[in-house]
N, C-alpha and C positions, 0 to 999 in steps of 0.2 A: 623538488630539487633545492638544495641549499643555494641561496643567493648571497653574493658578496657586495657590500656597499663600498664604493671607492671614494677616496678623499678628493677634494676639488683640484688641487694641484700637486704635482710630485714633490714640491717643496714642503708639503705638510706631512710627508711620510715619517718624519721623526716622531710624530705623536700617534702613529698607527699601533695596531694591536701587537705588532712584532716587538714593540719596545718592552713587552713583558719579559722578553728573553735577553734584554740588555744586561751588561754587567754593572751598570749604574742606572740610577733613576733619571727621569726627564731633566730635572734641574741640574744634574751633574754632568750630563753628556757634553755640554758646551765647554766644560772646564777640562781640557785634555790633560792638564797637569795632574788632575785627580784620577781621571779615567785610565791613563796609560803610564804606569810607573815601572812596569816590568814586562819581560817577555811573557810571563804567565797571564798578565792582563791582555796582551795582544791575542794570545791563544784563546782565552775565554771569549773575547769579542768576536773572533773569527768563527768559533763554534757556536756561540750563543746568539749571534746577531747576523753575521754575514751569510753563513750557509743556510740557516732557516729561511732567509729571504728569497733563496733560489727556488722558484716554483713555477714551472712552465705550463700549469694546467689551463691558464687562459688561452695560451697559444694552441694547446692540444684540443680544447673544446671548440674554440672558434674555427679551427681548421676542419674539424669533423663536421661541424654544423653548416659551414658556408660552402664546402666543396661537395663531394659525392661519396662521403664515407658513411653517412647515416640516413635513415628514414625515420618517420615518426612511429613510435611504438604504441602499445595499447593504453599506456597511462598518459596523463595530461602533461603538457609542456606549456611554458610561459608564452605570452603574446610576443614579447620582445624576441625570444628565441625563434619563434615561428617566422618573424619578419627577417631575421638574419638568415634562416634557412631558405627563405624566398628571395635572397640576394638584395635585401634592403640593408644597405650599409651606409652609415653616416657617423658624424662626430659624436653622437650620443650612444652608439652601440657599446654595451657594457664590456664586452670582451676586449674591445679596442682600448678602452680606458685601462682595463686590467693589464694588458700587455705593456702599455706605456708606463703606468705607475709602478708596476712590480719591478721592471728592469731598472728604472731610475732609482728605485729603492735600494736595489743591489749596489748600484754605482755609488750612491751617496754613502752607504755603510762602508764600502771599501775605501772611499775617500777619507772618511773619518778614521779608519784604521791606519791608512798610510800616513795621515797627518800625525796621529798619535805616536806612530812608530819612530818619528823623527825626534821625539823627546827622550828616547832611550839611548844611552851611550853604548853603541855597538862595541867599541873597542874595549870596554870594561867587562864584557860578557865572557863567560867560560866558553870553551870550544863547543860544548854541547848546546849551550844557549845561543851561540852564534849561528849554528846550523839550524836550530829551531826558529830563530828570528827570520833567517832567510827563507826557510820553508814556509812560514806563515805568509810572507810577502809573495812568494811564488804562487801559493794557492789564491791569495786575494787578487793578485793582478790577472791571473788566468780567469777567475770568475768575472772580474770587471770586463775583460775582453769579451767573454761570452755574452754578457748583457748588452754591450755595445753592438756586437755582431747581430744579435736578435733585433734590436731596435732598428739598425740599418736595413736589415732584410725586410722588415715589415713596413717601415715608414719612408725609406728612400725610394723614389720612383725607379732608380736604376743603379744598383750597386756596382755595375761594371763601368760606370762613368765616374771618374774621380771628381769631375766638376759638377756633377748633379747635386741637388740639394740633399743633405743628410739630416742628422738630428742635432739636438743640443749637445754641446761638449762641455762637460763639467769635470774638473779635476780637483776641486776643493769642496769641503763640506758645505752643503747648501744653507744659505741664510734665508729663512722663510719670509723675511720682510723685504729684502732687497734684491735677491737673486732672480733676475728675469732674463734668461738667456735667449739669444736668437738661434735659429738653426744655422749650421755652417756647411760648407762643402764636404762631400764624402772624403776628399783627400785629407782634411784636417782630422776627421774621426779615424780614418785609416792609420794616420801617423801614431795616434795613441794606441790603437789596437795592436799595430805592429810592435810598438815599444813594449807593451805589456806581454805579448806572446814571446818576444825575443828574450825578455828578462826571465820569464817563467821557464822557457826551454833551456836557457844557458845556466840558470842557477838551481835547477831542480836538484834536490837531494833526498836522501832516504829518511829524513826526519818525519816522525809520526806526529802530525799536527792535530789529528782528530782525537777528541776526548769526549767521553760520556755519550749522550744521545745527540748526535750531530747529523745534519743533513748531508754531510760528506760521506760518501760510500763508494768504494772501488775507485777512489781518486788517488791510488797508491802508486801509479806508474807514470813515468814521463810520457808514455804513449797516450794517456788521457789528454794531455795538453797538445800532443801532436794531432789528436782527433779534432780538437777545437780548431786548431790552425788549418787542418785539411778542409773542414767545412767552410771556414772563413775565406780561404783562398779560392775555393771552388765557387762560392757565391760571387766573388770579385772577378772571376774569369781568369785568374792567374794559374794557368795550367801547370807551370813548373813547380811552384810551391805547393799547390794542391796535391800533386802526385808525390812530391818528396815527403810531405807530412802523412799522407794516407799510407804510403809504403812503410814509413817509420812506425806508425801506429800498429800496422799488421805485423811487421817483422820483429819489433822489440817488445811487444806486449806479453809474449809467452802464451797467448791465447789462440784459439782456432775457431772457425765457424762452428756453431753448435749443430750437430747432426740431427737430421730428421728421423734417423733410425733410433729405436728405443724411446726413452722418456726424457732425454736430456733437454730437448727444446721446451717441453712443458714445464719442467722443474725450474728452468731459468725464469719463466714468467711467473711461477708461483713463489719465487724468491728462496727456493731451497738449494739452488746451485748458481754459481756465478755465470757459467757458460761463457759467452763471447762478450760480456759487458765490459766496456772500457770505463764508463762512469755512470753511476746511477745515484739517485737521491734516496737515502735511507728513510724509510717510513716505518718506524718500529711499532710493535704491539704496545701501545701506550695511550691511555686516555688523556694524557697531558701533552701540552705543546700544540703548535698550530699545524699539525700534520694533516695533509689533505688525503681524503679517500678517493683515489683517482677513478675507480669504477663508478662512483657516485655521479660522475659527469653524465652518465647515460642511463643509469638505473637507480632504483630507490632502495631496495633492501638486500638484493643478492643478484648474482650474475646467472640467474636461471629464469625459466619461464614464469615462475611464481614470484619473481622479485620486483613486480610493478615496474616494468620496463618503460622508460620514457622515450628512448631512442634505440632502434635496433640497427643492424648492419644494412647499409645501402645494398640494393639488390644486385647492381652490376658489380660491386665489389665482391659480394658473396659469390657471384658466378665466376669471377676470376679465381677466387680461392678454391672454389668447388671443382674447377676444372683440373683434370689430371695433368701433372707435369712429368709423370712417369707412370708406368703400369701399376706401381704400388700406391700412387697417390701423393698428395701434398700434405705434410704434417701440419701446415698452418690451418688447414680446413678443420682439423680436430681440436687444435689449440685455441683458435680465435673465435670459434662458434660453439656455444654451449650445446651439449647433447640433448637438452630438453627442447631445443628450438623446433618450431613447426614450419615446414616448407614443402615437404613432399606431398604432391597431390594438390597443392594450392598455388605456389609460385612456380613458374610465371603464368600458368594457364588456367588457374582456378577461377571459378565464377566470381568469388569474393576474395581474391588474393590479398588485396590491401588489408582487409578486415581480419582474415583468418590466419595469415602467416606471421610469425614472429621469429626473426633471426637474431638470437640473443648474442650480444657481444661478450666474449669471455676472455679477451686478451689479458685482462687484469682480473684473475679469478679470486682475488682476496687471499690473505694469509690464512693458513690452516693451522690447527693445533699441532704441536704445542707452541707454534709461533704466534698465534693470535687467539683471542677470545671470540665469542660469537659477534661481538660488536665491531670486529675488524674484518668482516667478510668483504668489504669493498676496498680495503687498503692494500696497496702493493708499492714496492719501491718503484720510482719513476726512472725508466731507462733513458738516459740522456744521450749516450753514444754507444754504438755497438759496432762490431767488425763488419757486419753486412753493409753498413753505410759507407765504410771505407772502400769496399769493393765497388760499390755503386759510383763513388767519386772517381775511382780509377777508370771505370767504364765511361763515365761522362767526359773525363779528360781525353781519353783515347778517341772518343767520337769527335770531340772538338778538333783534334789533330788529324782526323781522317783515317785513323788506324782502327778500322771496323773489326778486324780480327781480334785485336786486344780487347776492344769494347765487348764483343760477344763472349770472349773467354771469361772476363770478370763477371758478367751477368750469369754465365753458366755455373760459375763456382758457387754462387748463392743458390741457384736452382737445384744443383746436385745436393747441396747441404740440406735443403728443405724437402727433398724427395725421401719417401719412406724406405726406398731401397738404394739411395745414394747415386741414382742415375738420372740424367736428364739430357735431352737432345740439345746439341750445340746450335744456337741460333746463327743464322747467316744474314749479315747486313750488307746491302748493296749501295746504301747511301746514308747521308746524315739524318734525314728525316725519319727513316725507318729505325735507325739506331736510337735516336732520342725517344721515339715513341715506345720502343721496347724497354728502354731504361726506365721511362716513366711508368710503364705497366708493372715492371718488377718492383719498383719502389712503392707503387700503390699497394701491391700485395703485402710486401714485407714490412713496410713502415707505417701501415695504417694505424690510426689512433695514437700516433707518437708525435703529431704536430708537424708533419712534413709536406703534405699534399698541396696546400695553398702556395707555399714558397716554391715547391717543385714546378707547379704549373706556371708561376710567375717567371721562373728562371728558364724553363725549357719548353713551355707549352706552345709558344708561337712557332719555334723551330720544328717542333714535332707535329704541328697541326692538331694539337690536343688541348681541350679545355675541360671545364667541369662537365661530367657526363653522367647524368642521373637516370634512374629508371622512373617510369611514370608512377610506380607504386611507392616511391620514396616520400610522397606528400599525399595528403588526403584530398587535395584539389588537383585533378588530372589536367586542368587547362593551363597550368603554370609552365614557364620555360624550364626545360630539362638541361639546357646547356648554357654555359657562359664562356665566351672565348678568353683565352689567356691574355689577349691584348686589351681587355676591358680595364678602365681606370680603377675599378674596384680591386685590382690585384696590387694596389698600393693602399695601405690603410690611411684613413684621415687622422689628422692630429685631433685628439679628444677636445670636445667643446669646453670642458672645464679648464683645460690648459690654455686654450685660446682666450677665454674670458679672464683668466688670472694673469696672463703673460702677454702684454701688448707687443712684445718683440718677436713673437712666434709667427711663422708663415704657414698657411694651410696648403695641403696638397691639391693639385688640379682635380676638378670634378666635384669637389665637396663644397 
């Protein structure tokens, strides 16, 4: 599996490999007067530097490895990843550093863009360029908000407490020699996120800011920003604003839940149809650029039995997807599990189930001809926000408010959409714990391998009485713990050791 080397401190990201996509060379980026002379320069920087920095694969892989989404496949895996899978989590864990560095990389690039934009005389621009100027800032600030939301969710011990310790707050381009920021209260980070989202929602316009091969994809609707806001306010426990933005994302997007009847759901994952996607990261058929092959997180060559599978689907997750949600079955069973998988007659009762069964993850099946060459079999667009998550947010808000009928109805909307005949029994919740547990169950099915499970358990696990829940066959050592309660300190990530060593002002999280 391809390994990524991370730079010592986030302040060094200006010299990372992403700078190959900058509109100026290293020596010029600090001279904003040279870098930003026109709206065209802003647009090039957004598309050539900011958007390519958005890459949640560290979050996706860490979540799948640390929780209950994967088991060891027949091919080899690294020692460090084995330790992460066995709940060994510390400040040197590579994915932790990746989450920290990659999101501060986004933030720093946005800060550079915002600083550069102030050098351009807005009043002298044509009406079209004024709209484009504003559209670029809308996109940039929405992306910065997304990065801060991600950092807060993983590194703050409690996003629902405004006085809890948050992350570092940076609104200026980082100086690699002098910038050593402390962590601040959540409330201070929230103020910037709120301001960024409010600006983006208020000033959104129809300007097309994406040009050429950009990581921006399906970010063409205000509903995409509503979706970011809905997730943010849900994480914060702000039921009013979470519901308002989730409703707006659903009702103004012009999209509908992708049905399980026919082939619509599979084509959405194969990138041949948009389906219910509110925002995804475009990963084109190109040998150039720093585009990630997302299926390569779990397999080596292809998403079938012969692809040298490093990690396959966790057995309990497979059981959930394999269970019938209607008499016709669940479309996710066919889409998320490759047909070449071996499990019948082995799992769960075979004499050598761990050695003989391979449940191949196929949620990202790779781009197919004519979209991709043979070398793109592991590449798919990364689905950042979909309508199903918005219905889950509405269900969670309703459960928070004690409206269990509404919670059940929103969960059932997704289940009916994923049923092969469009039918599913309406669940009945008699209390909060039952509602939260069922919401977690459906999120576990629908959002697997999209980077949600870790934060879902952190947010709802205690109230639901649910933690990491593995099968004994998910590891080749059957004596290891299969569960981890959501109250465990490891549901807040440690500040990476490289940041601790480079920044004397930073404070480590409890337990590390």
